[in-house]
N, C-alpha and C positions, 0 to 999 in steps of 0.2 A: 772305768772303776779299775785300779791297782790294787790286786788282791795279795794276801800274803796268808802265813799260818802260824797259828799259835799252839803249844801244845800244852793240855791239862791231862789230870789222872782222873778219871771218873768210873767209878764204879770198881775200883781196883783197876784199870785198866789205862793205858795211856791213849789217848782219844788227840787226833787233829784238829783243828777248827779253821776252816776259811773265813777270811774276815776281810775288809776294806775300810779305811777311813774315808771318808769325804766331808765338804764344807770347808769351814774356816781350818786353816793350818796353824792357828793359835791354840796351845795348849791350854790355856787357860780361859777358852771360851767356854760356854756350856756345852753341855754333851747331849746328843739325840741317839739312843740306842735304839734300831730297828729290829723288829721282831716278826719273820715271816710265819705265812698261813702253814697248813697242813701239808701243803703239797709245793710250798714255796721253796727259795734259796736265797741267796744272794743275789745271783743274776736276774732271777726273776722280777727283784724290785727294779730292773732297769734303771733309768735316771732321775727316779722320784725322791731319792733319799738325798741327792745332790741337788733338786732343784728346791727341795723343801729347805735343807739346811742355809743354802745360799739368800733364802727369803728371810731367814731367820736370823741368820749370821752367828750359827751355832757350827759345831762340829759334829759330824756324824760316825756312827759304827755301824756297820752292817755286816751281819755275820749268817751263816748257815749252820743250823744246830747239827750235832751227831744225826747220821742218817742220811742226810741232806746235800745236795750241791756236790762240792769236792772236800768236804770233811769225812771223817771216817763213816764208813757205811755200817747200817745196823747189820750183826751176822744175821743169816738167813734162819737159824734157830732161835733168834730172839722175838718174843712177842711184849709187846708193850703192854704195861697193866694200866687200869683206870688212873693212876698217880702220876701217868707220865709227864703231863704237864706242872704238876709240882714239883718234880724232880728238876725239869729243864729250869724253873722259876729260882729254886733253892740250891740248887746243886752246882750246874752246867753254867748258869748266867753268871754269878759270883763269882764262879773260879775263872771264867774268861776274862773279865773284869779285872780280877786280880793278876792273871798272867799278863794282861796288858798295861800294868801298872795304873789303873784307873782307881783313884781313893774313894770309893762312894761315901765315906764318912765323912771326908773333907768338903767333898764337892759331888753329892748324890746327882746322876744323870735323870733326864727325862727317858720315857720308856714310849716309843710308838710301835704297837703290835697290832697287826693284820689276823683276824680270824682266830686260830689257835693260837697265835703269836699274842693276840689281844688278851685272851686267857691267862697267858703264862705272866704279860705283864701285870694284870691284875692281881694276881696271886703273889707276883714279887711284892708291890706296893702293898699289899694287906699284909704280908709275912714278914717284910723287911722295911717298914714304914719311915724308919730314920735314913734309908738308903737310897729314896725314890723322891726326886723332886717334883713330876707329875706325870700325868699320864695322858695319852691319845688312843685311845683304841678303835679299830673301826671294823666291825662286825665281828665283834668277841663272842664267845660262846660262855654262858654262865650255867646253863643246863643243858639236858638233850630234848629236842624236840623233834615229833616226827618228822617235820620238813626236812630237817638234818639227815635222819636216817634215811628217807627215800632218794635224798640227792645223793648221797654218799654211796647206797646201794646203786644208783644209775652210775656213779664214776667207777665202780669196780665192774660192772657191765663194758663200761667202754674200754678200760684197761684190758679187757679179755677178748675185744671184738672189733676194737676199733685199733686207730694208728696212735693211741694216746700213749702209749709205752714210749713210742719212737719220739714224739714231741717231748716228751717230758726228759728223754735222754740228752736232749739238748742244754736242760740245765742242771741235771744230775748224772755224777759220775756212775751210778747205781740205783738208775729209776726204780726196780723191785724193792731195794731199801726204802726209798721213799716211800711210795706209794703203799706197799703191803704194810709196813710199821703203822702209819696213820689209818688206813682202811680197816685193818684188822680190829685194831683198838677201838674204834669208833663203834662197829657192827657188832661188837661182842654183847653177849645178854650181861655181863658186869658193868658194863660202861653204860647200861640204860639208864641207872639210877645216879649217874653222876651230877653233881650239883655244888657248885661253888658259891652261891649266893650267901649263906650264912657267913662265910670267912671273910667278905668284902665289908663286913663294917668296921675293920680296922684301919681301913683307907684313911689317910688324912691329906695325901697331896692333892692338888688339884686335877679332877677329872673331864676329861673332852670323850664322850661316847658318839659314834658316827656309824650310822647304818642305813643303806641303799632300801627302800621302799619296796624293790623288786628283787631284794635278797634271797634266794633259792635255797640257801644254807640255815634261814632262822629267820623267826618273827621279830616285831618290834620290842617283844616282851623281853629279848635279850637286853638291850640299852635299857629299856624303861624299869627292867628288875634290877639292874644297878644303881639307878636313880633312886628308887625305893630305899635300898640298904645305904646308900651313901650320900645323901641329900643335897650336897654341893655339887654333885654331877652337872655337867652342861650337855645337853642331850641335841644332836644335830640329826635330822631324818631327811635325808636326801631322794627328792622325786626322781625318776628316769636312771635308777642306779640298782647296780646287781649287788653281789657280794664283794665287790671290789672297789671300794669308792675312789680309794688312789688311782684307779685306771679308767673309770667310768665317769668321774667328774675330778678331774686332778686338781684343776684352778680353785673350785669349790672349797675343798681340803686344804689346800694350801693357805687359801684366804682364811679360813676359819682358825687353822692351827695359828697362824701368825696372830690375829686378833686376841686368842685365848692365851695365847703366849704371853703377850705384850700386857693383859690384864692380870695375869697371875703374877708377874713381875712386878706389877704395879708401878 
């Protein structure tokens, strides 16, 4: 994956965003934007975006959010607030697309989000419905569950006591930026009441929500809750699958997304 950098202004500061184009080289082809998990980055997707876009005949945009990968790190004194995913959905993503010349009013993109990235995708579609063609969300979060907090606490202990920091350094220029930004807000008392369920009612685009039956970060309520608020949501619940369906069951995800997009395009 050949990477480059886009430059945006966010919160009054210059920010560089690591990104890459994959899939079709045709600028007129439909676009799928990939939104990574809470500890993810552009490089952590590996070849999955290319694989999916090749199967779909789409072009893909993969990027690292601020604080992740090779994008501008989070300042050590900056503590993310409970609205951090809203800000990514409404501020960073639109700014990046504009900087790259993507006209979302003329040709709205599809969004493919994993975990926190899935939540960001849902928020973007709910709050900018005219700018979203469709959603595929893997293990998204719509509320905070005890299982999520327990697993994130275990991740904190692993970061402090094992080689997790060294392993994350393969994917992030500043692993402390990525880890503590995510871990700090998720384990804060203020975040325990975070719940975006009511906001999802304005989603109009097609939605495919996928979750593994062995997800250690959330129960099936996360995707079933989406379907109650957005009745046209298609659910895919995968056995022998944890928090990363695109890694645990990649072919099942590719096949499901291809069938879903084909049906959505009629």
